[in-house]
C-alpha positions as a Python dict, from the first residue, in 0.01 Angstrom:
ca = {
    (1, 'M'): (0, 0, 0),
    (2, 'R'): (-365, 75, -17),
    (3, 'G'): (-507, 301, -286),
    (4, 'A'): (-724, 600, -214),
    (5, 'D'): (-1092, 536, -153),
    (6, 'T'): (-1240, 766, -415),
    (7, 'F'): (-1575, 762, -585),
    (8, 'T'): (-1561, 782, -963),
    (9, 'E'): (-1901, 889, -1091),
    (10, 'S'): (-1811, 813, -1451),
    (11, 'L'): (-1827, 442, -1368),
    (12, 'F'): (-2197, 461, -1289),
    (13, 'T'): (-2489, 565, -1502),
    (14, 'M'): (-2849, 630, -1418),
    (15, 'R'): (-3088, 450, -1649),
    (16, 'H'): (-3455, 372, -1635),
    (17, 'L'): (-3576, 14, -1640),
    (18, 'E'): (-3764, 100, -1959),
    (19, 'D'): (-3426, 139, -2130),
    (20, 'F'): (-3351, -229, -2080),
    (21, 'V'): (-3672, -367, -2235),
    (22, 'P'): (-3713, -350, -2613),
    (23, 'S'): (-4008, -139, -2728),
    (24, 'D'): (-4166, -436, -2910),
    (25, 'H'): (-4133, -681, -2619),
    (26, 'P'): (-4454, -883, -2563),
    (27, 'L'): (-4462, -799, -2192),
    (28, 'R'): (-4515, -427, -2259),
    (29, 'P'): (-4885, -454, -2359),
    (30, 'I'): (-4940, -715, -2087),
    (31, 'R'): (-4795, -476, -1830),
    (32, 'Q'): (-5029, -202, -1948),
    (33, 'M'): (-5332, -433, -1913),
    (34, 'V'): (-5217, -548, -1568),
    (35, 'N'): (-5164, -189, -1452),
    (36, 'E'): (-5516, -94, -1567),
    (37, 'A'): (-5662, -391, -1379),
    (38, 'L'): (-5463, -306, -1066),
    (39, 'V'): (-5590, 54, -1074),
    (40, 'K'): (-5944, -84, -1065),
    (41, 'M'): (-5850, -298, -764),
    (42, 'D'): (-5707, -4, -569),
    (43, 'A'): (-6013, 32, -343),
    (44, 'L'): (-6002, -339, -261),
    (45, 'F'): (-5635, -320, -167),
    (46, 'A'): (-5698, -7, 42),
    (47, 'G'): (-5959, -195, 244),
    (48, 'M'): (-5739, -500, 288),
    (49, 'Y'): (-5434, -300, 395),
    (50, 'E'): (-5585, -41, 627),
    (51, 'A'): (-5350, 146, 856),
    (52, 'D'): (-5257, -58, 1160),
    (53, 'I'): (-5311, 123, 1489),
    (54, 'K'): (-5011, -53, 1641),
    (55, 'G'): (-4778, 73, 1373),
    (56, 'G'): (-4525, -165, 1231),
    (57, 'R'): (-4353, -193, 899),
    (58, 'P'): (-4542, -121, 581),
    (59, 'S'): (-4595, -422, 358),
    (60, 'I'): (-4469, -468, 6),
    (61, 'A'): (-4727, -319, -228),
    (62, 'P'): (-4967, -594, -341),
    (63, 'E'): (-4943, -456, -695),
    (64, 'K'): (-4571, -530, -699),
    (65, 'L'): (-4627, -878, -562),
    (66, 'L'): (-4890, -955, -826),
    (67, 'R'): (-4668, -830, -1108),
    (68, 'A'): (-4384, -1046, -977),
    (69, 'M'): (-4611, -1349, -957),
    (70, 'L'): (-4718, -1294, -1318),
    (71, 'L'): (-4356, -1288, -1429),
    (72, 'Q'): (-4301, -1605, -1232),
    (73, 'V'): (-4584, -1776, -1423),
    (74, 'F'): (-4489, -1636, -1764),
    (75, 'Y'): (-4129, -1752, -1732),
    (76, 'S'): (-4210, -2084, -1558),
    (77, 'V'): (-4003, -2007, -1251),
    (78, 'R'): (-4073, -2265, -982),
    (79, 'S'): (-4031, -2056, -667),
    (80, 'E'): (-4011, -1700, -541),
    (81, 'R'): (-3649, -1758, -448),
    (82, 'Q'): (-3564, -1862, -805),
    (83, 'L'): (-3757, -1562, -934),
    (84, 'M'): (-3539, -1327, -730),
    (85, 'E'): (-3227, -1504, -854),
    (86, 'Q'): (-3346, -1483, -1215),
    (87, 'T'): (-3429, -1114, -1193),
    (88, 'Q'): (-3083, -1037, -1059),
    (89, 'Y'): (-2919, -1261, -1321),
    (90, 'N'): (-3122, -1133, -1619),
    (91, 'E'): (-3116, -760, -1545),
}
């Protein structure tokens, strides 16, 4: 016999990513510096990623890609695929 397909909200919680990173983690000040640098590069990114007349899918934000690449370097991850596996494993 199959049980009822019910959704139990008490099993799930909504948390911010900030809740998972300790307040004294060394990446916090680095992230702040990176975000400030990326804000200064906003005009450059806007010029590089102008709206395509043909349409199409929007790209992944270059800021997100650069942050991911920095994590890849900081943690000595050899490939983007391994980086994705590590982020899912070390949530």
